[in-house]
C-alpha positions in Angstrom: 12.2 -11.6 6.0 9.2 -13.9 5.6 7.0 -13.6 2.5 3.7 -15.2 1.7 3.3 -15.5 -2.1 -0.2 -16.3 -3.4 -0.3 -17.1 -7.1 -2.3 -19.8 -8.9 0.1 -20.0 -11.8 2.3 -22.8 -10.4 5.0 -22.3 -13.0 5.4 -18.6 -12.2 5.1 -19.4 -8.4 7.8 -22.0 -8.6 10.2 -19.6 -10.5 9.5 -16.6 -8.2 9.9 -18.8 -5.1 13.3 -20.1 -6.3 14.5 -16.5 -7.1 13.3 -15.1 -3.8 15.0 -17.8 -1.8 18.2 -17.1 -3.7 17.9 -13.6 -2.2 17.7 -15.2 1.3 14.0 -14.5 1.7 11.8 -17.1 3.5 8.9 -17.9 1.3 5.6 -19.7 1.7 3.7 -20.4 -1.6 0.0 -20.9 -1.9 -2.2 -21.3 -5.0 -5.6 -19.9 -4.0 -7.1 -17.0 -2.0 -8.5 -19.2 0.8 -5.1 -20.7 1.5 -3.6 -17.2 1.5 -6.1 -16.2 4.3 -5.4 -19.4 6.3 -1.6 -19.0 6.1 -1.9 -15.3 7.0 -4.0 -16.1 10.0 -1.6 -18.8 11.3 1.7 -17.1 10.7 3.3 -13.6 10.8 4.7 -12.4 7.5 6.6 -9.3 6.7 5.2 -9.0 3.2 2.2 -10.7 1.4 2.2 -10.9 -2.4 -1.2 -11.5 -3.9 -2.2 -12.3 -7.4 -5.4 -10.5 -8.3 -7.2 -13.4 -10.0 -7.1 -16.6 -7.9 -9.4 -19.5 -7.3 -11.8 -19.5 -4.2 -11.0 -15.9 -3.3 -9.5 -13.2 -5.4 -6.5 -11.1 -4.2 -8.9 -8.2 -3.7 -11.1 -10.3 -1.4 -8.1 -11.6 0.5 -6.8 -8.1 1.0 -10.1 -6.7 2.2 -10.4 -9.6 4.6 -7.0 -9.1 6.1 -7.5 -5.4 6.5 -10.9 -5.9 8.1 -9.1 -8.1 10.7 -6.6 -5.3 11.3 -3.8 -7.2 9.7 -1.3 -4.5 8.7 1.2 -6.7 6.9 2.5 -4.9 3.8 0.6 -6.2 0.7 1.8 -6.1 -2.9 -0.8 -6.9 -5.5 0.1 -8.6 -8.8 -2.3 -7.9 -11.6 -2.8 -8.0 -15.3 -5.3 -5.2 -15.0 -3.8 -1.9 -15.6 -6.7 0.6 -15.9 -6.8 3.5 -13.4 -10.0 2.2 -11.8 -8.6 -1.2 -11.3 -5.5 0.3 -9.6 -7.7 2.4 -7.4 -9.8 -0.7 -6.5 -6.6 -2.5 -5.5 -5.4 0.3 -3.3 -8.8 0.8 -1.8 -8.9 -2.8 -0.8 -5.9 -2.1 1.4 -2.9 -3.0 -0.9 0.2 -1.0 -0.4 1.4 -1.3 -4.0 0.7 -3.1 -7.2 2.8 -4.5 -9.9 1.4 -5.1 -13.5 2.1 -8.4 -15.2 4.3 -9.3 -17.0 7.1 -7.9 -14.8 10.8 -8.4 -14.5 12.2 -10.0 -11.3 14.5 -7.0 -10.5 11.4 -4.8 -10.4 9.6 -7.2 -8.0 12.7 -7.1 -5.8 12.7 -3.3 -5.8 9.1 -3.2 -4.7 9.9 -5.7 -1.9 12.8 -3.5 -0.7 10.6 -0.4 -0.8 7.9 -2.2 1.3 10.6 -3.5 3.7 11.6 0.1 4.4 8.1 0.8 5.5 8.1 -2.2 7.8 11.3 -0.9 9.5 10.1 2.6 9.8 9.7 3.9 13.4 7.2 6.6 14.0 8.5 9.2 16.5 4.9 10.2 17.3 2.1 7.7 17.2 -0.6 10.3 16.9 -0.5 13.5 14.8 -3.2 16.1 15.2 -4.0 19.2 13.1 -7.2 21.3 13.2 -9.3 18.5 14.7 -7.9 16.0 12.2 -6.1 13.1 14.0 -4.0 10.4 12.4 -3.1 7.4 14.5 0.1 6.2 12.7 0.1 2.8 14.4 -3.4 1.6 13.5 -3.8 3.7 10.3 -7.0 5.4 11.5 -7.8 8.9 10.4 -10.4 10.8 12.5 -12.1 14.1 12.0 -15.0 15.3 14.3 -15.6 11.7 15.6 -15.8 10.2 12.1 -13.2 7.6 11.4 -11.8 6.0 8.2 -9.2 3.3 7.9 -6.2 3.9 5.7 -4.0 1.4 3.8 -0.4 1.4 5.0 0.6 3.3 2.0 -2.1 5.9 2.5 -1.1 6.1 6.1 2.5 7.0 5.2 1.3 9.6 2.6 -1.1 11.2 5.1 1.6 11.4 7.7 3.9 13.1 5.3 1.3 15.6 4.1 0.2 16.5 7.7 3.8 17.0 8.9 4.4 19.3 5.9 1.1 21.3 6.0 1.2 24.4 3.8 4.4 23.2 2.1 4.6 22.2 -1.6 6.0 18.6 -1.7 7.5 17.8 -5.1 6.4 14.5 -6.6 10.0 13.1 -6.6 10.4 13.9 -2.9 7.1 12.1 -2.0 8.1 9.1 -4.1 11.5 9.0 -2.4 9.9 9.2 1.1 7.2 6.7 0.5 8.5 4.2 -2.0 12.2 4.7 -1.9 14.6 6.3 -4.4 15.5 3.0 -6.1 11.9 1.9 -6.8 10.6 1.4 -10.3 7.0 2.3 -9.6 4.7 3.2 -12.4 4.6 7.0 -13.1 1.0 7.3 -12.0 1.3 5.2 -8.8 1.5 8.4 -6.7 -1.5 9.9 -8.5 -3.6 6.7 -7.9 -2.6 6.8 -4.2 -3.5 10.5 -3.9 -6.9 9.8 -5.5 -7.6 7.0 -3.2 -6.6 9.1 -0.2 -8.8 12.0 -1.4 -11.7 9.6 -1.5 -11.1 8.7 2.2 -10.9 12.4 3.1 -14.2 13.0 1.3 -15.9 10.6 3.7 -14.7 13.1 6.5 -16.0 16.1 4.5 -12.5 17.1 3.7 -12.4 16.7 0.0 -10.4 19.8 -0.8 -7.4 19.4 1.5 -4.9 17.9 -0.9 -4.1 20.5 -3.6 -2.4 19.6 -6.9 0.4 21.9 -7.8 0.6 21.4 -11.5 4.0 20.4 -12.8 5.4 20.2 -9.2 3.6 18.1 -6.7 1.0 18.4 -3.9 0.2 20.5 -0.9 -1.9 19.8 2.1 -4.1 22.6 3.6 -7.3 22.6 5.6 -9.3 25.7 4.9 -11.5 25.7 8.0 
């Protein structure tokens, strides 16, 4: 598996590079956002790890650029920012997951493993349709009445899971297992942040009330049309 690691802290970058290579990953390290873009344009990576605050271009700017170019490589954002709005900004930019600094290396490995399962996932149906709502699982485009929104890879997975289980209550633990993997160490509100981000995308399609919170249990998807 090839990883692009963009981090301006050279000491941290050198340490993570060493540890990832011990796990048999192929790693390219860069120290600013512009180099991250250049490397991503020139080579195919399985996972891109971006620090939020970098010279030349921030991780958010890099993420938005790659998604605008339809680069669907899995992206993990590293950030010292841990407010809810910052997390939403990261996911809205197209990141699949975020990891708050400081972090332990085993947790980083768990996030990488979870992202790798998404990479290896094979959709048995590229396009899912329900009540004029169409999800193209390959390009992560959600369409309703000729209006389109682009989803991040993580939002794409979540939307697919919800549509395939319309009218069913999905427990939080089941969603986390399906999307992030049972051995992940994601923050407790990661799912809530992703749900909020997905709801914002649905609002652009005039479908703001489709994802229902079932207090104490999980979520349910219904289109009341």
